N, C-alpha and C positions, 0 to 999 in steps of 0.2 A: 400163574403159565407154562405156559411148555410154549415153547421156538421146538423146531426143527430147522439142522443147517445140512442139503446136498449136495455133495461136495466135499470133501473134507482134506481139500489138499494144502497148501500154500492161506490163499485167500479164505476157504470157512473153516481153517486150523485159528486162523488169527478172525477171522468174525467170532466165532466161540471161544478164544485166551478171551478175548474185550468183556460177550457176554458174562465170561464167569469173575470177570474182574471190581467187573458191576452188580452184581449176582443178579441186573431184572428180569431174569426168569429165577421158577423152582427148577423147573428140569430143562434139559438138555440134550434133544435130540441126533444123534449125529448118522446118516445115513451117504457112502460110498459103494459105487459098482465095486469099490477093493476091500472086502471084508474086511482083510490084513490092515490096509491104510488105518484104517474108519479102529479097526481094534484097538491099536495102537497109539492111536490122536484119543482115544477111552480113554486109554492107563494114562496115557499125557498126562492129559483135561483131570483129569478126576485125582489127582498126587495133584498137582494145582490150586486145584479145589477147596481142596484137604488142609493142604502146607495156609493156604488163607482165611481158611475158614468159613467158605462162601459159604452159598445156602445155595444153591444154588449142584443142582444135582446131574450129572450128568452120565448116558447113559447111548449105547448103542440099540441101532433102528433100526426096523423097512420100510421100504414105501408108505407101504396098509397104516406102521405105525405115524407118523409122520404126516399123514396125512390129515390125520387127527387132532396136530401140533395145535396151538393157538396166532400163529406164526407162521410160515416158512422162509424158510431163506435159502436159494439154491445159487450156489456158489461154482455145478458141475459145470465143466467149459468156461470155469473164467478166461482164461490164457487164448488167449488163440493170436492170431494169423490174418492178414485181408483176407490170403487164397483162400479159409477156411471159415470166416465170418456166414455167410447162411449158413454152410453146415453144422454151426457151433448154437445157433439162434435156432433150427428147427427139431435140435435135439435137446434144446433149455424147452422147448415149447413141447413136445411128447412126457418130458420129464412135466412141467407144471399141469397137463393135462388127467396123466393122470392119478399123479398128486390131491385134483380138486372133485373125483367120482366121489359119485352120493350128498354132496358139497354141493349147487344147488347158489346157494347164498355171496360166496365167498368171492373175494376178489382175485384178479391177482393183479402184478407188474410188472413184467419180468423190464428190468437192464440190461442192455449191450452194449460193451464201450461204440465210442462215437471214430 
């Protein structure tokens, strides 16, 4: 199976690390607007996967590739404060919309902090 994580900051990186440790997916796709951050996370997490002999392959991806994954985890914008909560929710909605184009049977669930 393929799992995509959109947003590989602290929350996305921790989620990716946990998925690698458990070898839940055969392929883990990492997406972030900051390409340098994404590529750094790919290198670090590839080292982790190799070190523990995980079956998970870590790859850099774009939104189109992530949209083809079996599971998409959106952690982009997970840091928030009360003043920007509505803006963050709107941004996450647009990311979800762009990922789901051409997948009418796909359901989405966006978790927001309370």
